[in-house]
Structures are given as C-alpha cells and as structure tokens.
N, C-alpha and C positions, 0 to 999 in steps of 0.2 A: 204721290201723284201717279196715276195710271200711265203705263207705257203706251205710246202711239203704235199704230200698226207698223209704221216704218222702223221704229226702234225694236220692236219684236222681231221683225225680219232681219235687221242688222245683227242682232244678238244671235239669232238662230243660225245665220249663215256665216258667222265669224270663222269657223274652222274651214268651211268650204272656200273662203276667199283668202285664207292665209297661205303664204308660200310654204312649200314642203319643208324647207330647211329651218323655218321658224316654228313650225308646228311639231315636228318630230325630230328627236335627237338622233334617230337612226337614219335619217335622210342624208343624202350627200350634202356636204357643206355649202355648195354653190347652186343647189337646186331651188330656183326661185319660182318653179311651176306652182300655181295655186293648186291646193288639194282637189278642188273641183275638176281642173283640167287633167290632173294625174289620174283621177278616177275615170273620167271620160275616156282617156287614152287606154286605160286598162280594159274597160268594157268594150271599146271599139275593136281592140285586138281579139278579145275573147269571143266576140260576136261576128267575126269575119267581116269587119268594117260595115256592119249593117246599122245605119244611123237610127232607124226606128226602134230596133231592139235595144240599142244603147240608151236612147232617150227614155224608153220605158224603165230601164234599170236605174237610171239616174233620178227619175222623178221622185221616188220615195225619200231621197236625201233632203229634199226641200222641207219635209215634215219631221225629220229626225232632230234630236237634240245635238248639241255640239259633241257631247260624250259619245253618242251613238255614231256620229259621222267619223270621229277620230278612231273609234274601235273598229269600225268597218274598214276604214282606210288602212289601218295598221294590219288587219287580217289579210287584206288583199294585196297591199303594196310593199310590205316589209319583206326584204329578201333574206 
C-alpha cells in the first residue's frame, strides 16, 4: 500500500523531531531539545540572530532524508 503524504512527512522529519539525547550518543544525556531546535539555535547564533537568514538555512532540512539531517546535525553540533 502506498504511503500517504502525511506518512511521508512523518518519516522524513523523524530525526528533526527527535530529542538530541535520543538521536545522538554524543549528545548530553539530559538534552531533550529536538534536533530541529538545536539546528535552529546553531544557525541563529551563526547568523547574528537574523531570523530570515536562519529560516533560509533551515528550509532545506525539510527536503533532506533522515540520514542527511543526522549527518548535517552531527557535523554542525557535535563538540
């Protein structure tokens, strides 16, 4: 049976909506920040708190696979 549009979105955004400590073994044990919010915070700081620039950088994540999101998050957020 074919997936519905909602199911495709849910699967595609799984990593974005997962808490950092559940998605990455290198995240702090009590970091329940969703990956989406951690990326947003990273870009906001890097862009001098410019919401428009941050939004433009976050938009491509909506079209990325879970593996791409995880790889980008690890590259940017892992200390």
